[in-house]
TORTORBA-711990 format. One record per residue: chain; x, y, z of N, C-alpha, C in turn. Coordinates in steps of 0.2 Angstrom, whole numbers, plus 5000, padded with zeros to 4 digits. Layout:
// TORTORBA-711990
SITE;chaine;n_c1;n_c2;n_c3;ca_c1;ca_c2;ca_c3;c_c1;c_c2;c_c3
SITE;A;X;Y;Z;X;Y;Z;X;Y;Z
...
//
This chain:
// TORTORBA-711990
SITE;chaine;n_c1;n_c2;n_c3;ca_c1;ca_c2;ca_c3;c_c1;c_c2;c_c3
SITE;A;4924;5033;4888;4924;5039;4894;4931;5044;4894
SITE;A;4930;5049;4894;4936;5052;4893;4940;5054;4903
SITE;A;4936;5051;4907;4938;5053;4915;4942;5044;4916
SITE;A;4947;5046;4923;4949;5040;4926;4950;5041;4931
SITE;A;4951;5035;4937;4953;5037;4943;4961;5033;4943
SITE;A;4964;5036;4945;4972;5035;4945;4973;5033;4953
SITE;A;4977;5027;4954;4976;5024;4958;4984;5022;4960
SITE;A;4989;5025;4965;4994;5025;4967;4996;5019;4974
SITE;A;4995;5012;4975;4995;5009;4976;5003;5009;4983
SITE;A;5008;5013;4978;5013;5011;4984;5012;5018;4989
SITE;A;5008;5023;4989;5007;5028;4993;5002;5028;4998
SITE;A;4997;5023;4997;4993;5022;5001;4994;5019;5007
SITE;A;4990;5021;5012;4992;5019;5019;4987;5012;5020
SITE;A;4980;5013;5017;4975;5008;5019;4971;5010;5025
SITE;A;4971;5018;5025;4967;5021;5031;4961;5021;5030
SITE;A;4957;5020;5023;4951;5020;5023;4947;5025;5024
SITE;A;4950;5031;5023;4947;5037;5023;4943;5039;5017
SITE;A;4944;5035;5012;4941;5035;5003;4936;5031;5006
SITE;A;4935;5026;5009;4929;5020;5008;4925;5025;5014
SITE;A;4927;5028;5020;4923;5033;5025;4919;5038;5021
SITE;A;4923;5041;5017;4920;5047;5015;4915;5045;5009
SITE;A;4916;5039;5006;4910;5037;5002;4905;5036;5005
SITE;A;4904;5034;5011;4898;5029;5015;4894;5036;5018
SITE;A;4900;5041;5019;4895;5048;5024;4891;5051;5015
SITE;A;4895;5052;5012;4892;5055;5005;4886;5053;5004
SITE;A;4886;5047;5003;4881;5042;5001;4874;5039;5006
SITE;A;4878;5041;5013;4873;5041;5019;4871;5035;5018
SITE;A;4877;5030;5019;4873;5020;5021;4875;5020;5026
SITE;A;4869;5018;5031;4869;5015;5037;4871;5008;5036
SITE;A;4872;5003;5033;4873;4997;5034;4878;4996;5035
SITE;A;4880;4993;5039;4887;4989;5042;4892;4988;5036
SITE;A;4889;4982;5033;4895;4980;5027;4894;4981;5021
SITE;A;4890;4988;5018;4888;4991;5011;4892;4998;5012
SITE;A;4896;4996;5006;4899;5002;5004;4900;5002;4997
SITE;A;4901;5008;4993;4902;5008;4987;4909;5009;4985
SITE;A;4915;5011;4989;4923;5011;4988;4924;5007;4993
SITE;A;4929;5001;4991;4933;4995;4997;4939;4998;4996
SITE;A;4942;4995;5002;4948;4996;5002;4951;4987;5004
SITE;A;4955;4984;5002;4957;4976;5004;4965;4979;5005
SITE;A;4968;4974;5009;4973;4974;5012;4976;4966;5010
SITE;A;4981;4966;5005;4981;4959;5002;4988;4958;5004
SITE;A;4991;4953;5006;4998;4948;5008;5000;4943;5005
SITE;A;5005;4944;5006;5009;4936;5002;5017;4936;5005
SITE;A;5021;4931;5002;5028;4929;5003;5027;4925;5008
SITE;A;5036;4922;5009;5035;4919;5016;5039;4922;5019
SITE;A;5039;4921;5026;5045;4924;5031;5053;4922;5029
SITE;A;5057;4925;5029;5055;4932;5029;5055;4937;5026
SITE;A;5053;4936;5020;5052;4939;5011;5044;4939;5012
SITE;A;5041;4946;5018;5034;4944;5016;5033;4951;5014
SITE;A;5028;4954;5011;5024;4959;5007;5016;4961;5007
SITE;A;5015;4966;5008;5007;4968;5007;5007;4972;5003
SITE;A;4998;4973;5002;4998;4980;4996;4992;4980;5001
SITE;A;4988;4988;4998;4980;4991;4997;4981;4990;4991
SITE;A;4971;4991;4990;4969;4989;4983;4962;4994;4985
SITE;A;4962;4999;4982;4956;5005;4985;4951;5005;4977
SITE;A;4945;5002;4977;4940;5001;4970;4935;5002;4973
SITE;A;4930;5004;4966;4924;5003;4968;4920;5003;4961
SITE;A;4916;5007;4957;4912;5003;4950;4919;5007;4946
SITE;A;4918;5004;4939;4924;5006;4936;4920;5010;4931
SITE;A;4915;5011;4931;4910;5013;4925;4913;5013;4917
SITE;A;4915;5005;4915;4916;5002;4912;4913;5004;4902
SITE;A;4919;5007;4901;4916;5008;4893;4910;5004;4890
SITE;A;4914;4997;4891;4909;4992;4889;4906;4989;4895
SITE;A;4900;4993;4897;4899;4991;4904;4893;4983;4904
SITE;A;4894;4978;4906;4891;4972;4907;4883;4975;4909
SITE;A;4882;4978;4916;4875;4981;4919;4871;4983;4914
SITE;A;4876;4987;4910;4869;4992;4904;4867;4985;4900
SITE;A;4874;4982;4899;4869;4977;4894;4864;4971;4895
SITE;A;4864;4970;4901;4860;4964;4904;4854;4969;4908
SITE;A;4853;4973;4909;4849;4979;4911;4842;4978;4908
SITE;A;4837;4973;4911;4833;4971;4906;4827;4978;4903
SITE;A;4825;4984;4908;4824;4989;4909;4824;4996;4906
SITE;A;4833;4996;4907;4836;5004;4904;4838;5007;4912
SITE;A;4835;5003;4917;4837;5006;4923;4846;5009;4924
SITE;A;4851;5005;4922;4857;5005;4919;4859;5009;4914
SITE;A;4861;5014;4914;4862;5017;4906;4869;5021;4907
SITE;A;4871;5024;4903;4875;5029;4905;4875;5035;4900
SITE;A;4878;5041;4906;4875;5049;4905;4881;5052;4902
SITE;A;4880;5056;4896;4886;5059;4890;4889;5063;4893
SITE;A;4885;5067;4898;4893;5073;4900;4898;5069;4902
SITE;A;4898;5066;4909;4904;5061;4910;4905;5056;4910
SITE;A;4903;5053;4903;4902;5044;4903;4901;5041;4908
SITE;A;4898;5041;4915;4898;5038;4919;4892;5033;4919
SITE;A;4892;5026;4922;4886;5021;4923;4883;5025;4928
SITE;A;4876;5026;4925;4870;5027;4931;4864;5023;4934
SITE;A;4861;5023;4938;4854;5020;4939;4850;5025;4940
SITE;A;4844;5022;4937;4838;5026;4938;4833;5020;4943
SITE;A;4832;5024;4948;4828;5019;4954;4822;5018;4950
SITE;A;4818;5020;4949;4813;5022;4945;4810;5016;4938
SITE;A;4817;5014;4936;4814;5010;4930;4818;5001;4935
SITE;A;4820;5001;4940;4823;4995;4942;4818;4992;4945
SITE;A;4817;4986;4941;4813;4982;4946;4816;4977;4950
SITE;A;4822;4976;4954;4826;4973;4957;4829;4966;4955
SITE;A;4830;4965;4948;4832;4958;4945;4838;4958;4947
SITE;A;4842;4961;4949;4850;4961;4951;4853;4959;4945
SITE;A;4851;4958;4939;4856;4955;4934;4863;4959;4935
SITE;A;4861;4965;4937;4870;4970;4936;4872;4967;4941
SITE;A;4870;4964;4945;4875;4963;4954;4877;4955;4950
SITE;A;4874;4955;4948;4879;4945;4946;4883;4946;4940
SITE;A;4882;4951;4934;4888;4950;4930;4892;4956;4930
SITE;A;4893;4958;4936;4899;4965;4936;4905;4960;4939
SITE;A;4909;4962;4932;4914;4957;4936;4920;4959;4943
SITE;A;4916;4965;4943;4922;4968;4950;4917;4967;4956
SITE;A;4914;4964;4956;4908;4964;4963;4907;4972;4965
SITE;A;4907;4975;4963;4905;4983;4962;4898;4986;4963
SITE;A;4893;4980;4961;4886;4982;4962;4884;4978;4967
SITE;A;4878;4981;4972;4877;4979;4976;4868;4979;4979
SITE;A;4867;4975;4983;4859;4978;4986;4860;4978;4994
SITE;A;4856;4982;4996;4854;4983;5001;4848;4980;5004
SITE;A;4845;4980;5011;4842;4975;5013;4835;4975;5010
SITE;A;4834;4979;5008;4827;4979;5005;4828;4978;4997
SITE;A;4834;4976;4996;4833;4972;4989;4835;4981;4983
SITE;A;4837;4985;4986;4839;4989;4982;4844;4991;4978
SITE;A;4846;4992;4972;4850;4991;4970;4854;4999;4971
SITE;A;4863;4998;4973;4867;5002;4975;4874;5003;4973
SITE;A;4875;5007;4969;4884;5010;4965;4886;5015;4965
SITE;A;4893;5015;4965;4896;5020;4963;4893;5025;4958
SITE;A;4889;5031;4959;4886;5038;4955;4893;5043;4951
SITE;A;4899;5040;4955;4906;5046;4951;4904;5052;4956
SITE;A;4901;5053;4960;4897;5060;4963;4897;5063;4958
SITE;A;4891;5062;4954;4891;5065;4948;4888;5076;4950
SITE;A;4885;5074;4956;4882;5080;4960;4888;5085;4960
SITE;A;4894;5083;4962;4900;5086;4964;4905;5088;4958
SITE;A;4905;5082;4951;4908;5085;4947;4906;5089;4943
SITE;A;4898;5092;4943;4893;5095;4940;4895;5102;4944
SITE;A;4899;5101;4949;4901;5109;4950;4907;5111;4951
SITE;A;4913;5107;4948;4917;5105;4947;4921;5102;4954
SITE;A;4921;5099;4955;4925;5097;4963;4926;5088;4959
SITE;A;4929;5088;4964;4932;5078;4964;4925;5073;4967
SITE;A;4926;5067;4965;4922;5064;4970;4924;5064;4977
SITE;A;4920;5063;4981;4920;5064;4989;4926;5058;4992
SITE;A;4929;5052;4987;4934;5048;4989;4942;5052;4988
SITE;A;4941;5052;4983;4947;5057;4980;4948;5062;4984
SITE;A;4944;5069;4986;4946;5073;4992;4948;5071;4995
SITE;A;4947;5066;5000;4947;5064;5008;4952;5061;5009
SITE;A;4955;5057;5001;4964;5055;5000;4968;5058;5005
SITE;A;4970;5056;5011;4975;5060;5013;4983;5059;5011
SITE;A;4986;5053;5009;4992;5053;5005;4989;5055;4996
SITE;A;4984;5057;4994;4982;5058;4989;4985;5052;4985
SITE;A;4985;5047;4986;4985;5040;4981;4979;5039;4977
SITE;A;4976;5043;4978;4968;5042;4973;4965;5049;4971
SITE;A;4967;5046;4963;4966;5054;4959;4960;5054;4952
SITE;A;4958;5056;4953;4952;5057;4946;4955;5063;4943
SITE;A;4954;5063;4933;4956;5066;4930;4955;5064;4925
SITE;A;4955;5069;4918;4954;5067;4912;4958;5062;4911
SITE;A;4957;5056;4906;4962;5053;4905;4969;5057;4902
SITE;A;4967;5061;4894;4972;5064;4890;4976;5067;4894
SITE;A;4975;5068;4902;4980;5071;4906;4985;5067;4913
SITE;A;4982;5059;4912;4987;5055;4913;4994;5059;4914
SITE;A;4997;5059;4908;5003;5060;4905;5010;5055;4908
SITE;A;5013;5057;4912;5018;5052;4912;5015;5048;4919
SITE;A;5011;5049;4919;5007;5044;4927;5006;5037;4924
SITE;A;5005;5037;4916;5004;5033;4915;5007;5029;4911
SITE;A;5014;5031;4912;5019;5026;4909;5020;5021;4913
SITE;A;5020;5019;4920;5020;5012;4922;5011;5012;4926
SITE;A;5008;5015;4922;4999;5011;4927;4998;5006;4923
SITE;A;4993;5002;4927;4992;4996;4924;4985;4996;4925
SITE;A;4978;4991;4920;4974;4990;4924;4971;4985;4929
SITE;A;4977;4982;4929;4975;4974;4931;4982;4973;4937
SITE;A;4980;4968;4943;4985;4969;4946;4983;4959;4949
SITE;A;4987;4960;4957;4984;4951;4957;4979;4954;4961
SITE;A;4974;4949;4962;4968;4949;4966;4964;4954;4963
SITE;A;4965;4957;4957;4959;4961;4954;4960;4963;4946
SITE;A;4957;4957;4943;4956;4955;4934;4953;4961;4934
SITE;A;4958;4967;4929;4955;4972;4928;4955;4972;4920
SITE;A;4950;4968;4917;4950;4965;4911;4950;4969;4905
SITE;A;4954;4971;4899;4954;4976;4896;4947;4975;4892
SITE;A;4943;4969;4892;4938;4969;4887;4932;4973;4888
SITE;A;4932;4977;4894;4927;4980;4897;4930;4988;4898
SITE;A;4936;4990;4897;4938;4996;4896;4936;4996;4903
SITE;A;4938;4997;4908;4937;5000;4915;4941;5006;4917
SITE;A;4938;5010;4924;4943;5015;4922;4948;5017;4929
SITE;A;4949;5013;4931;4953;5014;4935;4960;5010;4932
SITE;A;4965;5017;4934;4973;5014;4932;4977;5013;4940
SITE;A;4980;5008;4939;4983;5007;4946;4990;5007;4944
SITE;A;4994;5010;4947;5001;5013;4950;5004;5006;4955
SITE;A;5006;4999;4953;5007;4994;4957;5013;4995;4959
SITE;A;5014;4989;4965;5021;4988;4966;5022;4982;4965
SITE;A;5027;4979;4964;5033;4975;4960;5029;4969;4961
SITE;A;5026;4967;4969;5022;4962;4970;5015;4961;4969
SITE;A;5013;4965;4968;5006;4966;4963;5005;4965;4955
SITE;A;5011;4964;4954;5008;4965;4944;5010;4957;4943
SITE;A;5006;4958;4937;5003;4950;4936;5009;4948;4933
SITE;A;5014;4942;4933;5016;4939;4928;5015;4932;4927
SITE;A;5014;4931;4920;5013;4924;4917;5009;4922;4919
SITE;A;5001;4927;4919;4996;4925;4920;4994;4923;4927
SITE;A;4998;4924;4934;4997;4923;4939;4993;4929;4943
SITE;A;4987;4927;4943;4984;4934;4946;4980;4932;4952
SITE;A;4979;4926;4954;4978;4924;4963;4983;4923;4968
SITE;A;4982;4926;4972;4984;4925;4978;4981;4919;4982
SITE;A;4983;4915;4986;4978;4910;4991;4975;4913;4997
SITE;A;4967;4911;4997;4964;4912;5002;4960;4920;5004
SITE;A;4960;4920;4995;4957;4928;4997;4950;4928;4992
SITE;A;4946;4928;4998;4938;4926;4996;4935;4931;4989
SITE;A;4937;4938;4989;4935;4943;4986;4934;4940;4977
SITE;A;4943;4938;4979;4947;4938;4971;4941;4933;4968
SITE;A;4940;4927;4973;4937;4919;4970;4928;4924;4966
SITE;A;4925;4928;4969;4919;4929;4967;4922;4933;4958
SITE;A;4926;4938;4962;4928;4943;4955;4930;4938;4948
SITE;A;4935;4933;4952;4937;4929;4944;4932;4926;4942
SITE;A;4926;4923;4945;4923;4917;4944;4918;4924;4936
SITE;A;4917;4930;4940;4912;4933;4937;4915;4935;4928
SITE;A;4922;4936;4928;4928;4937;4922;4925;4933;4920
SITE;A;4926;4926;4922;4925;4920;4917;4921;4918;4915
SITE;A;4916;4921;4916;4908;4918;4913;4906;4923;4911
SITE;A;4907;4928;4909;4907;4933;4905;4911;4934;4901
SITE;A;4915;4930;4899;4919;4931;4893;4916;4928;4887
//
C-alpha cells in the first residue's frame, strides 16, 4: 500500500466532521453505524488530567486478515491504489472479516450486510481526497503517498494507547501523538475503554 492516512491528534478538535462526511458519502442511515469513528480518550488524575481524540477507519492493511479469512474472495485488494475492497456479489455474510479485524473496522448493518471503508475509491479515481479528509476543518487528517510524508514521518507512530496499530498487519494510519498517548513500556490500555477491549482481544487472538 503506497498511500496512507496521516493523523495529527494535536490539531484534532473532536468535532466529528470526518465521521459525518463519511456517513453522508456512504448514505448511512443507521444511527450507530459509521465507517469512520472519532473517540475521545481521557486520563490522569486531578489536577493533572489530559484527553485526546482518535479518528480511525479501515486501515487497508498490507497484510489484511479480512482478505485472508474470507472464504469466497469477497474481500480483495485492488491494484491501482492498493486498498481493501468488498464485492457484495461474492459475500455470503459469514462475517469472518468482522471477527478477525484487529481494528473493529468492519461492520454489518441490520440486514447483516457487510460495511467497510472503501477509501472513497471513486473520489481517488478523480484525483480527489477521501471525503473524511476533505471535510476536516483543522486539517488534522491527511491522505497522501507514503513517500511524500517527509518530515511528517519523523514523529509519526502506528500505535497509541487504546489503539494497537500492530506492525504485523502494516496499517496505513500514521499518527502524530500527544505525549500522553504514546505507548511506553507496553502500557497500551487506559481503564474503562470498552472499545479498546474488543480491539486488543482481536489483536491477541490473531497473533
